[in-house]
C-alpha positions in Angstrom: -30.8 -28.8 -9.9 -29.0 -28.8 -13.2 -28.3 -31.4 -15.8 -25.2 -32.5 -17.5 -25.1 -32.5 -21.3 -22.8 -35.2 -22.6 -21.0 -34.6 -25.8 -18.7 -37.7 -25.6 -19.7 -41.1 -24.3 -16.2 -41.4 -22.6 -17.4 -38.9 -20.1 -19.6 -41.6 -18.6 -16.4 -43.2 -17.2 -15.8 -40.1 -15.2 -19.3 -38.9 -14.2 -22.1 -41.5 -13.9 -25.2 -41.2 -16.1 -28.0 -39.5 -14.1 -25.6 -37.4 -12.1 -26.9 -33.8 -11.6 -25.3 -30.5 -10.8 -26.0 -29.4 -7.2 -25.5 -26.0 -5.7 -23.6 -26.4 -2.4 -23.5 -22.7 -1.3 -24.3 -19.3 -2.7 -24.3 -15.6 -2.0 -20.6 -14.9 -3.0 -19.4 -12.1 -5.2 -17.3 -14.8 -6.8 -15.6 -18.0 -5.7 -12.7 -19.9 -7.2 -10.1 -22.6 -6.7 -12.0 -25.6 -5.3 -10.1 -28.5 -3.9 -11.3 -31.7 -2.4 -9.9 -32.8 1.0 -10.1 -36.6 0.9 -9.1 -37.0 4.6 -12.0 -34.7 5.7 -14.6 -35.5 3.0 -14.9 -31.8 2.5 -14.4 -29.2 -0.3 -12.6 -25.9 0.2 -12.9 -22.9 -2.1 -11.6 -19.3 -2.2 -14.0 -16.4 -1.5 -11.6 -13.9 -3.1 -13.3 -10.5 -2.3 -13.7 -11.5 1.4 -10.1 -12.8 1.7 -11.1 -16.2 3.1 -11.3 -19.8 2.3 -14.7 -21.5 2.8 -15.3 -25.2 3.7 -18.3 -27.2 2.8 -19.0 -30.7 4.0 -22.1 -32.8 3.5 -24.1 -32.9 6.8 -22.3 -29.9 8.2 -22.8 -27.3 5.5 -20.7 -24.2 5.0 -18.1 -22.6 7.4 -15.1 -20.3 7.2 -11.9 -22.4 7.0 -9.2 -19.7 6.9 -9.1 -15.9 7.2 -7.1 -14.1 6.0 -6.3 -16.4 3.1 -4.6 -14.2 0.4 -3.5 -10.9 2.0 -2.0 -11.1 5.5 -0.9 -7.5 5.7 -2.4 -4.9 8.0 -2.6 -1.8 5.7 -6.0 -1.4 4.0 -5.8 -2.0 0.3 -8.1 -2.7 -2.7 -7.9 -5.2 -5.5 -8.5 -8.9 -5.4 -6.8 -9.7 -2.1 -7.9 -13.2 -1.3 -6.5 -16.6 -2.3 -7.5 -18.0 -5.6 -6.2 -21.4 -6.8 -6.1 -24.1 -4.1 -4.5 -27.5 -4.3 -2.9 -30.3 -2.2 0.8 -31.0 -2.4 2.0 -34.6 -2.7 1.9 -34.9 1.1 -1.7 -33.7 1.3 -0.9 -30.2 2.6 -3.0 -27.2 1.4 -1.2 -25.0 -1.1 -2.6 -21.5 -1.9 -2.2 -19.0 -4.7 -2.2 -15.8 -2.6 -3.2 -12.9 -4.7 -2.8 -10.2 -2.0 0.6 -11.4 -0.7 1.8 -12.1 -4.3 3.0 -15.6 -3.6 2.3 -19.3 -3.6 2.4 -20.7 -0.1 1.8 -23.9 1.8 -0.4 -23.9 4.9 1.5 -25.4 7.9 -0.2 -27.4 10.6 0.1 -24.4 13.0 -1.9 -22.3 10.5 1.1 -20.2 9.4 2.2 -19.9 5.8 5.4 -21.3 4.3 6.2 -19.3 1.1 7.0 -21.6 -1.9 7.3 -19.0 -4.6 7.6 -15.2 -4.2 10.0 -13.8 -6.8 11.3 -14.4 -10.3 14.7 -13.0 -11.2 14.7 -10.9 -8.0 11.3 -9.3 -8.7 8.1 -10.0 -6.9 5.5 -12.1 -8.6 2.3 -10.3 -9.8 -0.4 -12.4 -8.1 -0.3 -16.2 -8.5 -3.7 -17.4 -9.7 -3.9 -21.2 -10.4 -1.5 -24.1 -9.9 -1.0 -27.8 -10.4 1.5 -30.4 -9.3 3.1 -32.6 -11.9 3.3 -36.3 -11.0 7.1 -35.8 -10.5 6.4 -33.2 -7.7 7.1 -30.0 -9.7 4.7 -27.2 -9.1 3.4 -25.1 -12.1 1.5 -21.9 -11.5 0.2 -18.9 -13.4 0.9 -15.3 -12.5 -1.5 -12.6 -13.9 -1.9 -9.2 -12.3 -5.4 -9.7 -10.9 -4.3 -9.2 -7.3 -2.7 -5.8 -8.0 -5.1 -2.9 -7.4 -4.4 -1.3 -10.8 -3.6 -4.6 -12.5 -1.3 -4.0 -15.5 -0.8 -0.4 -14.6 -0.1 -0.9 -10.9 3.1 0.9 -9.8 3.9 -2.1 -7.5 4.0 -4.4 -10.5 7.7 -5.4 -10.8 7.6 -8.0 -13.7 7.0 -6.6 -17.2 5.0 -9.7 -18.1 2.6 -12.3 -16.9 3.9 -15.9 -16.9 3.6 -19.5 -16.2 6.2 -20.8 -13.9 7.7 -24.1 -12.7 9.0 -24.6 -9.2 11.0 -27.9 -9.2 10.3 -30.4 -6.5 12.4 -29.6 -3.5 13.2 -26.0 -4.6 12.4 -23.0 -2.5 
């Protein structure tokens, strides 16, 4: 479908020569936060406007994996309510940046959410966006206002800044 332009020969160690870009699914307003599930041989990604996580697997195609994914409340609201960044914790559990619920959570085996980060200095986070685990188990995440209906001017915004945070391993 598409071709890869190589600017550095070291890239060949990561992506084989002759590899092509392939469209797996389409028709989304926008999608973000892909994560590979090695146990399933599938990829998950956030369909933010539709508040769901999609799953794609070769031979099976596309399916809804989780809904709701970012906003679990019942009151109607606007803004970017879905999950965004997805990643696996060191134990292989799915961790979600939940724009609508304004938190970073781990998905439990019973499909409920375990909040990992919700507040800073007693104030609610804006809307966690992307995250990564350090090799020592610490979780780093960004917190822009994208999930707030009026973003920077939203009356529900409690923090006067956007930040990058570290949640140390074992902290809650």
